[in-house]
N, CA and C atoms as a LAMMPS dump frame, in Angstrom:
ITEM: TIMESTEP
0
ITEM: NUMBER OF ATOMS
498
ITEM: BOX BOUNDS ff ff ff
-5.0000000000000000e+02 5.0000000000000000e+02
-5.0000000000000000e+02 5.0000000000000000e+02
-5.0000000000000000e+02 5.0000000000000000e+02
ITEM: ATOMS id mol type element x y z
1 1 1 N 3.036 3.516 -24.597
2 1 2 C 3.612 4.578 -25.403
3 1 3 C 5.12 4.374 -25.438
4 2 1 N 5.716 4.478 -26.605
5 2 2 C 7.146 4.247 -26.753
6 2 3 C 7.865 5.512 -27.199
7 3 1 N 9.187 5.514 -27.009
8 3 2 C 10.054 6.562 -27.537
9 3 3 C 9.715 7.94 -27.031
10 4 1 N 9.767 8.926 -27.958
11 4 2 C 9.534 10.322 -27.601
12 4 3 C 8.136 10.565 -27.07
13 5 1 N 7.156 9.848 -27.639
14 5 2 C 5.785 9.999 -27.151
15 5 3 C 5.681 9.593 -25.686
16 6 1 N 6.421 8.559 -25.289
17 6 2 C 6.408 8.089 -23.903
18 6 3 C 6.999 9.147 -22.979
19 7 1 N 8.091 9.764 -23.391
20 7 2 C 8.715 10.821 -22.594
21 7 3 C 7.764 12.009 -22.44
22 8 1 N 7.107 12.37 -23.521
23 8 2 C 6.162 13.484 -23.467
24 8 3 C 4.99 13.158 -22.552
25 9 1 N 4.515 11.917 -22.623
26 9 2 C 3.398 11.513 -21.771
27 9 3 C 3.799 11.536 -20.299
28 10 1 N 5.003 11.055 -19.984
29 10 2 C 5.483 11.08 -18.598
30 10 3 C 5.646 12.505 -18.101
31 11 1 N 6.211 13.361 -18.931
32 11 2 C 6.39 14.771 -18.559
33 11 3 C 5.035 15.422 -18.298
34 12 1 N 4.053 15.146 -19.149
35 12 2 C 2.71 15.699 -18.959
36 12 3 C 2.074 15.192 -17.664
37 13 1 N 2.257 13.904 -17.381
38 13 2 C 1.712 13.326 -16.15
39 13 3 C 2.322 13.987 -14.917
40 14 1 N 3.641 14.163 -14.93
41 14 2 C 4.326 14.788 -13.796
42 14 3 C 3.867 16.232 -13.628
43 15 1 N 3.741 16.953 -14.725
44 15 2 C 3.287 18.344 -14.644
45 15 3 C 1.854 18.423 -14.124
46 16 1 N 1.015 17.496 -14.544
47 16 2 C -0.364 17.445 -14.056
48 16 3 C -0.391 17.219 -12.544
49 17 1 N 0.397 16.266 -12.068
50 17 2 C 0.434 15.973 -10.63
51 17 3 C 0.935 17.172 -9.842
52 18 1 N 1.928 17.88 -10.385
53 18 2 C 2.492 19.058 -9.698
54 18 3 C 1.519 20.227 -9.695
55 19 1 N 0.982 20.563 -10.85
56 19 2 C 0.203 21.793 -10.991
57 19 3 C -1.214 21.694 -10.44
58 20 1 N -1.846 20.562 -10.574
59 20 2 C -3.243 20.438 -10.179
60 20 3 C -3.43 20.098 -8.705
61 21 1 N -2.362 19.704 -8.035
62 21 2 C -2.442 19.311 -6.622
63 21 3 C -3.466 18.203 -6.424
64 22 1 N -3.581 17.351 -7.436
65 22 2 C -4.48 16.204 -7.384
66 22 3 C -3.677 14.974 -7.731
67 23 1 N -4.149 13.845 -7.282
68 23 2 C -3.457 12.604 -7.571
69 23 3 C -3.68 12.215 -9.037
70 24 1 N -2.589 11.866 -9.695
71 24 2 C -2.668 11.349 -11.066
72 24 3 C -2.605 9.834 -10.985
73 25 1 N -3.426 9.155 -11.769
74 25 2 C -3.451 7.698 -11.793
75 25 3 C -2.977 7.237 -13.161
76 26 1 N -1.992 6.341 -13.139
77 26 2 C -1.424 5.828 -14.369
78 26 3 C -1.675 4.331 -14.423
79 27 1 N -2.386 3.864 -15.442
80 27 2 C -2.675 2.446 -15.629
81 27 3 C -1.733 1.916 -16.708
82 28 1 N -0.979 0.887 -16.356
83 28 2 C 0.018 0.305 -17.261
84 28 3 C -0.479 -1.024 -17.823
85 29 1 N 0.174 -1.456 -18.898
86 29 2 C -0.204 -2.716 -19.532
87 29 3 C 0.124 -3.922 -18.662
88 30 1 N 1.235 -3.85 -17.912
89 30 2 C 1.636 -5.01 -17.113
90 30 3 C 2.427 -4.578 -15.881
91 31 1 N 2.715 -5.54 -15.004
92 31 2 C 3.401 -5.253 -13.74
93 31 3 C 4.837 -4.784 -13.965
94 32 1 N 5.48 -5.239 -15.031
95 32 2 C 6.841 -4.793 -15.33
96 32 3 C 6.859 -3.292 -15.586
97 33 1 N 5.879 -2.788 -16.346
98 33 2 C 5.801 -1.354 -16.627
99 33 3 C 5.564 -0.548 -15.353
100 34 1 N 4.807 -1.112 -14.422
101 34 2 C 4.542 -0.419 -13.155
102 34 3 C 5.856 -0.148 -12.428
103 35 1 N 6.668 -1.177 -12.277
104 35 2 C 7.948 -1.026 -11.571
105 35 3 C 8.862 -0.049 -12.301
106 36 1 N 8.924 -0.162 -13.617
107 36 2 C 9.804 0.714 -14.398
108 36 3 C 9.366 2.174 -14.303
109 37 1 N 8.063 2.429 -14.457
110 37 2 C 7.568 3.804 -14.413
111 37 3 C 7.68 4.402 -13.008
112 38 1 N 7.515 3.571 -11.997
113 38 2 C 7.696 4.038 -10.627
114 38 3 C 9.095 4.612 -10.455
115 39 1 N 10.1 3.898 -10.939
116 39 2 C 11.486 4.355 -10.849
117 39 3 C 11.733 5.586 -11.725
118 40 1 N 11.181 5.594 -12.926
119 40 2 C 11.413 6.715 -13.843
120 40 3 C 10.809 8.006 -13.31
121 41 1 N 9.594 7.944 -12.797
122 41 2 C 8.953 9.157 -12.276
123 41 3 C 9.715 9.666 -11.055
124 42 1 N 10.132 8.75 -10.18
125 42 2 C 10.915 9.161 -9.002
126 42 3 C 12.23 9.805 -9.426
127 43 1 N 12.818 9.35 -10.53
128 43 2 C 14.058 9.938 -11.013
129 43 3 C 13.807 11.304 -11.652
130 44 1 N 12.731 11.434 -12.412
131 44 2 C 12.428 12.695 -13.087
132 44 3 C 11.999 13.79 -12.121
133 45 1 N 11.276 13.421 -11.071
134 45 2 C 10.848 14.407 -10.073
135 45 3 C 10.807 13.756 -8.698
136 46 1 N 11.926 13.815 -7.96
137 46 2 C 11.993 13.178 -6.634
138 46 3 C 11.032 13.785 -5.607
139 47 1 N 10.494 14.98 -5.879
140 47 2 C 9.588 15.61 -4.915
141 47 3 C 8.194 14.976 -4.925
142 48 1 N 7.846 14.253 -5.988
143 48 2 C 6.536 13.608 -6.072
144 48 3 C 6.535 12.306 -5.28
145 49 1 N 5.447 12.075 -4.544
146 49 2 C 5.289 10.791 -3.862
147 49 3 C 4.585 9.846 -4.835
148 50 1 N 5.284 8.785 -5.19
149 50 2 C 4.766 7.816 -6.153
150 50 3 C 4.474 6.514 -5.416
151 51 1 N 3.26 6.01 -5.556
152 51 2 C 2.893 4.721 -4.976
153 51 3 C 2.443 3.793 -6.09
154 52 1 N 2.72 2.529 -5.896
155 52 2 C 2.223 1.56 -6.874
156 52 3 C 1.375 0.528 -6.148
157 53 1 N 0.434 0.012 -6.857
158 53 2 C -0.443 -1.028 -6.328
159 53 3 C 0.02 -2.339 -6.94
160 54 1 N 0.736 -3.148 -6.165
161 54 2 C 1.295 -4.373 -6.753
162 54 3 C 0.224 -5.403 -7.08
163 55 1 N 0.543 -6.208 -8.061
164 55 2 C -0.338 -7.302 -8.453
165 55 3 C -0.236 -8.41 -7.409
166 56 1 N -1.282 -9.211 -7.264
167 56 2 C -1.271 -10.302 -6.288
168 56 3 C -0.264 -11.389 -6.65
169 57 1 N 0.062 -11.497 -7.916
170 57 2 C 0.973 -12.529 -8.411
171 57 3 C 0.456 -13.947 -8.143
172 58 1 N -0.838 -14.085 -8.018
173 58 2 C -1.483 -15.396 -7.912
174 58 3 C -2.687 -15.384 -8.845
175 59 1 N -3.097 -16.549 -9.25
176 59 2 C -4.284 -16.661 -10.089
177 59 3 C -5.514 -16.809 -9.213
178 60 1 N -6.682 -16.431 -9.712
179 60 2 C -7.887 -16.502 -8.885
180 60 3 C -8.181 -17.887 -8.317
181 61 1 N -7.778 -18.936 -9.015
182 61 2 C -8.081 -20.292 -8.558
183 61 3 C -6.901 -20.935 -7.816
184 62 1 N -5.818 -20.189 -7.582
185 62 2 C -4.687 -20.722 -6.812
186 62 3 C -5.098 -20.964 -5.371
187 63 1 N -4.551 -22.002 -4.779
188 63 2 C -4.866 -22.301 -3.378
189 63 3 C -3.921 -21.582 -2.423
190 64 1 N -2.83 -21.007 -2.941
191 64 2 C -1.908 -20.305 -2.064
192 64 3 C -2.262 -18.826 -2
193 65 1 N -1.903 -18.214 -0.888
194 65 2 C -2.154 -16.795 -0.683
195 65 3 C -1.015 -15.97 -1.266
196 66 1 N -1.284 -14.706 -1.561
197 66 2 C -0.206 -13.837 -2.031
198 66 3 C 0.859 -13.686 -0.948
199 67 1 N 2.073 -13.345 -1.349
200 67 2 C 3.168 -13.166 -0.411
201 67 3 C 2.838 -12.03 0.556
202 68 1 N 3.251 -12.18 1.805
203 68 2 C 2.938 -11.193 2.851
204 68 3 C 3.46 -9.8 2.513
205 69 1 N 4.594 -9.712 1.831
206 69 2 C 5.126 -8.397 1.449
207 69 3 C 4.194 -7.684 0.466
208 70 1 N 3.589 -8.449 -0.458
209 70 2 C 2.648 -7.858 -1.409
210 70 3 C 1.39 -7.377 -0.704
211 71 1 N 0.89 -8.184 0.218
212 71 2 C -0.297 -7.794 0.985
213 71 3 C 0.002 -6.524 1.762
214 72 1 N 1.17 -6.465 2.39
215 72 2 C 1.566 -5.309 3.179
216 72 3 C 1.663 -4.055 2.315
217 73 1 N 2.292 -4.178 1.148
218 73 2 C 2.441 -3.021 0.259
219 73 3 C 1.089 -2.54 -0.255
220 74 1 N 0.205 -3.482 -0.592
221 74 2 C -1.134 -3.095 -1.058
222 74 3 C -1.912 -2.387 0.044
223 75 1 N -1.833 -2.92 1.254
224 75 2 C -2.552 -2.284 2.365
225 75 3 C -2.024 -0.883 2.641
226 76 1 N -0.713 -0.714 2.577
227 76 2 C -0.136 0.615 2.784
228 76 3 C -0.655 1.589 1.734
229 77 1 N -0.661 1.156 0.471
230 77 2 C -1.135 2.018 -0.605
231 77 3 C -2.625 2.322 -0.444
232 78 1 N -3.426 1.3 -0.163
233 78 2 C -4.865 1.529 0.02
234 78 3 C -5.136 2.451 1.205
235 79 1 N -4.404 2.264 2.302
236 79 2 C -4.582 3.148 3.458
237 79 3 C -4.221 4.582 3.089
238 80 1 N -3.104 4.764 2.385
239 80 2 C -2.699 6.115 1.995
240 80 3 C -3.718 6.768 1.075
241 81 1 N -4.428 5.959 0.281
242 81 2 C -5.466 6.516 -0.588
243 81 3 C -6.68 6.995 0.196
244 82 1 N -6.878 6.489 1.418
245 82 2 C -8.011 6.927 2.237
246 82 3 C -7.747 8.268 2.906
247 83 1 N -6.505 8.699 2.892
248 83 2 C -6.113 9.928 3.569
249 83 3 C -6.414 11.14 2.703
250 84 1 N -6.838 12.213 3.331
251 84 2 C -6.985 13.487 2.631
252 84 3 C -5.647 14.204 2.691
253 85 1 N -5.412 15.073 1.752
254 85 2 C -4.158 15.839 1.778
255 85 3 C -4.06 16.675 3.046
256 86 1 N -5.185 17.113 3.588
257 86 2 C -5.156 17.931 4.794
258 86 3 C -4.741 17.123 6.019
259 87 1 N -4.955 15.771 5.969
260 87 2 C -4.568 14.923 7.093
261 87 3 C -3.057 14.856 7.237
262 88 1 N -2.397 14.591 6.151
263 88 2 C -0.954 14.384 6.181
264 88 3 C -0.438 14.551 4.765
265 89 1 N 0.302 15.624 4.532
266 89 2 C 0.774 15.911 3.181
267 89 3 C 1.682 14.818 2.633
268 90 1 N 2.284 14.02 3.504
269 90 2 C 3.19 12.976 3.047
270 90 3 C 2.479 11.656 2.78
271 91 1 N 1.241 11.495 3.234
272 91 2 C 0.588 10.192 3.16
273 91 3 C 0.019 9.893 1.777
274 92 1 N -0.781 10.765 1.242
275 92 2 C -1.462 10.485 -0.015
276 92 3 C -0.51 10.666 -1.19
277 93 1 N -0.462 9.697 -2.094
278 93 2 C 0.482 9.812 -3.215
279 93 3 C 0.068 10.883 -4.212
280 94 1 N 1.06 11.441 -4.899
281 94 2 C 0.805 12.366 -5.998
282 94 3 C 0.498 11.585 -7.271
283 95 1 N 1.13 10.409 -7.401
284 95 2 C 0.941 9.558 -8.573
285 95 3 C 0.711 8.128 -8.096
286 96 1 N -0.333 7.509 -8.588
287 96 2 C -0.617 6.105 -8.309
288 96 3 C -0.465 5.334 -9.605
289 97 1 N 0.323 4.248 -9.554
290 97 2 C 0.561 3.434 -10.744
291 97 3 C 0.058 2.016 -10.476
292 98 1 N -0.674 1.462 -11.435
293 98 2 C -1.177 0.089 -11.307
294 98 3 C -1.239 -0.556 -12.684
295 99 1 N -1.08 -1.858 -12.695
296 99 2 C -1.258 -2.615 -13.944
297 99 3 C -2.755 -2.7 -14.243
298 100 1 N -3.11 -2.811 -15.507
299 100 2 C -4.52 -2.879 -15.894
300 100 3 C -5.221 -4.058 -15.226
301 101 1 N -4.549 -5.207 -15.151
302 101 2 C -5.166 -6.385 -14.525
303 101 3 C -5.414 -6.152 -13.029
304 102 1 N -4.55 -5.395 -12.381
305 102 2 C -4.725 -5.086 -10.961
306 102 3 C -5.846 -4.064 -10.768
307 103 1 N -5.858 -3.047 -11.6
308 103 2 C -6.872 -1.992 -11.485
309 103 3 C -8.278 -2.513 -11.789
310 104 1 N -8.374 -3.601 -12.556
311 104 2 C -9.678 -4.158 -12.907
312 104 3 C -10.302 -4.965 -11.774
313 105 1 N -9.517 -5.293 -10.75
314 105 2 C -10.044 -6.078 -9.63
315 105 3 C -10.833 -5.197 -8.672
316 106 1 N -11.72 -5.833 -7.933
317 106 2 C -12.498 -5.109 -6.922
318 106 3 C -11.621 -4.854 -5.705
319 107 1 N -11.856 -3.721 -5.049
320 107 2 C -11.096 -3.349 -3.864
321 107 3 C -12.027 -3.263 -2.667
322 108 1 N -11.449 -3.412 -1.493
323 108 2 C -12.22 -3.243 -0.263
324 108 3 C -12.689 -1.791 -0.19
325 109 1 N -13.886 -1.555 0.342
326 109 2 C -14.365 -0.175 0.477
327 109 3 C -13.46 0.639 1.412
328 110 1 N -13.439 1.936 1.191
329 110 2 C -12.634 2.848 2.016
330 110 3 C -12.977 2.672 3.492
331 111 1 N -14.25 2.501 3.808
332 111 2 C -14.675 2.357 5.201
333 111 3 C -14.092 1.094 5.841
334 112 1 N -13.923 0.031 5.053
335 112 2 C -13.364 -1.214 5.577
336 112 3 C -11.881 -1.037 5.909
337 113 1 N -11.147 -0.423 4.984
338 113 2 C -9.715 -0.198 5.215
339 113 3 C -9.524 0.711 6.422
340 114 1 N -10.268 1.822 6.459
341 114 2 C -10.134 2.762 7.58
342 114 3 C -10.599 2.13 8.894
343 115 1 N -11.644 1.298 8.848
344 115 2 C -12.187 0.693 10.06
345 115 3 C -11.331 -0.429 10.624
346 116 1 N -10.426 -0.983 9.824
347 116 2 C -9.553 -2.059 10.281
348 116 3 C -8.104 -1.604 10.423
349 117 1 N -7.922 -0.319 10.607
350 117 2 C -6.603 0.261 10.823
351 117 3 C -6.532 0.728 12.261
352 118 1 N -5.414 0.449 12.914
353 118 2 C -5.282 0.929 14.287
354 118 3 C -3.865 1.43 14.519
355 119 1 N -3.757 2.363 15.462
356 119 2 C -2.488 2.987 15.796
357 119 3 C -2.27 2.89 17.293
358 120 1 N -1.019 2.987 17.698
359 120 2 C -0.662 2.998 19.114
360 120 3 C 0.041 4.314 19.425
361 121 1 N -0.149 4.785 20.653
362 121 2 C 0.534 5.982 21.107
363 121 3 C 1.443 5.619 22.263
364 122 1 N 2.548 6.294 22.345
365 122 2 C 3.481 6.085 23.439
366 122 3 C 2.765 6.343 24.763
367 123 1 N 2.916 5.414 25.694
368 123 2 C 2.296 5.548 27.01
369 123 3 C 0.875 5.02 27.092
370 124 1 N 0.321 4.567 25.99
371 124 2 C -1.049 4.056 25.955
372 124 3 C -1.108 2.706 26.666
373 125 1 N -2.141 2.476 27.471
374 125 2 C -2.35 1.198 28.136
375 125 3 C -3.293 0.356 27.286
376 126 1 N -2.872 -0.892 27.033
377 126 2 C -3.636 -1.77 26.147
378 126 3 C -3.814 -3.124 26.819
379 127 1 N -5.006 -3.688 26.709
380 127 2 C -5.255 -5.046 27.183
381 127 3 C -4.685 -6.015 26.157
382 128 1 N -3.789 -6.901 26.596
383 128 2 C -3.167 -7.849 25.672
384 128 3 C -4.212 -8.767 25.05
385 129 1 N -5.196 -9.184 25.819
386 129 2 C -6.25 -10.047 25.285
387 129 3 C -7.047 -9.361 24.191
388 130 1 N -7.42 -8.09 24.406
389 130 2 C -8.18 -7.345 23.393
390 130 3 C -7.307 -7.071 22.166
391 131 1 N -6.031 -6.769 22.417
392 131 2 C -5.117 -6.526 21.306
393 131 3 C -4.972 -7.782 20.453
394 132 1 N -4.802 -8.929 21.11
395 132 2 C -4.667 -10.193 20.396
396 132 3 C -5.913 -10.478 19.561
397 133 1 N -7.091 -10.269 20.128
398 133 2 C -8.339 -10.493 19.395
399 133 3 C -8.45 -9.543 18.201
400 134 1 N -8.047 -8.291 18.39
401 134 2 C -8.088 -7.319 17.286
402 134 3 C -7.128 -7.694 16.171
403 135 1 N -5.938 -8.161 16.551
404 135 2 C -4.957 -8.551 15.54
405 135 3 C -5.435 -9.753 14.729
406 136 1 N -5.997 -10.742 15.405
407 136 2 C -6.513 -11.925 14.703
408 136 3 C -7.672 -11.528 13.785
409 137 1 N -8.562 -10.66 14.265
410 137 2 C -9.693 -10.206 13.446
411 137 3 C -9.212 -9.429 12.222
412 138 1 N -8.059 -8.754 12.35
413 138 2 C -7.518 -7.982 11.235
414 138 3 C -6.699 -8.849 10.282
415 139 1 N -6.591 -10.151 10.562
416 139 2 C -5.902 -11.052 9.652
417 139 3 C -4.461 -11.365 10.018
418 140 1 N -4.019 -10.934 11.179
419 140 2 C -2.651 -11.242 11.618
420 140 3 C -2.587 -12.694 12.088
421 141 1 N -1.422 -13.292 11.946
422 141 2 C -1.219 -14.66 12.409
423 141 3 C -0.347 -14.67 13.649
424 142 1 N -0.748 -15.467 14.651
425 142 2 C 0.061 -15.582 15.863
426 142 3 C 1.171 -16.607 15.627
427 143 1 N 2.4 -16.211 15.9
428 143 2 C 3.568 -17.062 15.691
429 143 3 C 4.456 -17.004 16.934
430 144 1 N 5.465 -17.866 16.956
431 144 2 C 6.423 -17.857 18.064
432 144 3 C 7.388 -16.684 17.962
433 145 1 N 7.795 -16.355 16.727
434 145 2 C 8.706 -15.239 16.504
435 145 3 C 8.289 -14.534 15.217
436 146 1 N 8.103 -13.221 15.283
437 146 2 C 7.665 -12.471 14.099
438 146 3 C 8.802 -12.357 13.092
439 147 1 N 8.485 -12.679 11.842
440 147 2 C 9.484 -12.625 10.775
441 147 3 C 8.97 -11.914 9.521
442 148 1 N 7.661 -11.737 9.406
443 148 2 C 7.087 -11.18 8.178
444 148 3 C 5.896 -10.288 8.524
445 149 1 N 5.541 -9.39 7.605
446 149 2 C 4.358 -8.55 7.847
447 149 3 C 3.132 -9.4 8.117
448 150 1 N 2.305 -8.949 9.056
449 150 2 C 1.066 -9.657 9.364
450 150 3 C 1.216 -10.71 10.438
451 151 1 N 2.319 -10.695 11.165
452 151 2 C 2.531 -11.662 12.246
453 151 3 C 2.655 -10.939 13.583
454 152 1 N 2.284 -11.655 14.641
455 152 2 C 2.505 -11.134 15.992
456 152 3 C 2.836 -12.296 16.911
457 153 1 N 3.545 -11.976 18.001
458 153 2 C 3.917 -12.977 18.999
459 153 3 C 3.655 -12.389 20.376
460 154 1 N 3.13 -13.211 21.275
461 154 2 C 2.888 -12.797 22.659
462 154 3 C 3.749 -13.678 23.557
463 155 1 N 4.604 -13.026 24.334
464 155 2 C 5.446 -13.73 25.299
465 155 3 C 5.307 -13.012 26.637
466 156 1 N 4.433 -13.542 27.466
467 156 2 C 4.174 -12.89 28.749
468 156 3 C 3.517 -11.547 28.53
469 157 1 N 4.161 -10.498 29.032
470 157 2 C 3.619 -9.143 28.872
471 157 3 C 4.193 -8.413 27.673
472 158 1 N 4.92 -9.124 26.82
473 158 2 C 5.532 -8.508 25.641
474 158 3 C 4.794 -8.974 24.392
475 159 1 N 4.445 -8.018 23.549
476 159 2 C 3.795 -8.325 22.276
477 159 3 C 4.665 -7.778 21.162
478 160 1 N 5.12 -8.646 20.274
479 160 2 C 5.874 -8.24 19.081
480 160 3 C 4.908 -8.24 17.91
481 161 1 N 4.869 -7.138 17.182
482 161 2 C 3.98 -7.029 16.018
483 161 3 C 4.814 -6.605 14.818
484 162 1 N 4.68 -7.348 13.731
485 162 2 C 5.28 -6.947 12.452
486 162 3 C 4.11 -6.413 11.632
487 163 1 N 3.952 -5.076 11.605
488 163 2 C 2.759 -4.506 10.983
489 163 3 C 2.66 -4.713 9.483
490 164 1 N 1.43 -4.912 9.011
491 164 2 C 1.161 -4.936 7.588
492 164 3 C 1.103 -3.471 7.143
493 165 1 N 1.547 -3.196 5.965
494 165 2 C 1.479 -1.827 5.465
495 165 3 C 2.548 -0.937 6.034
496 166 1 N 3.627 -1.509 6.536
497 166 2 C 4.71 -0.685 7.082
498 166 3 C 6.04 -1.209 6.604
């Protein structure tokens, strides 16, 4: 939608998200529109939590994996979508924006995302061996020094984790 019609559509979307207390989903033609609309909605109403589902930026037959930052952002968005508003008013987005090509892809089931999410509490005792096995099973890579989301390093009794989705 262009021009005045686009402004009216954005205003209607924002009003829908505010008044209905339900998440509004906006499907865009391409990834450029996703980034632009994310910024525009945040500018028009800073009180709305806007999340976007980034594109993988790889082709299905590419041998390389998507960038770790993209994986992290997607996991954060997918995890936030599993949350109920009653769980955490700040977690679930008011508006979700995705490109049509991204929205057409299959997603992991809610149970998979929720079942492969873990949290730590201050003072909690954890077995380093079990933690390492859990991190590897969740797709983390063991490295000498953590530099990117999805990496962890074990040095004696110290474990450095660069969380995905954070």
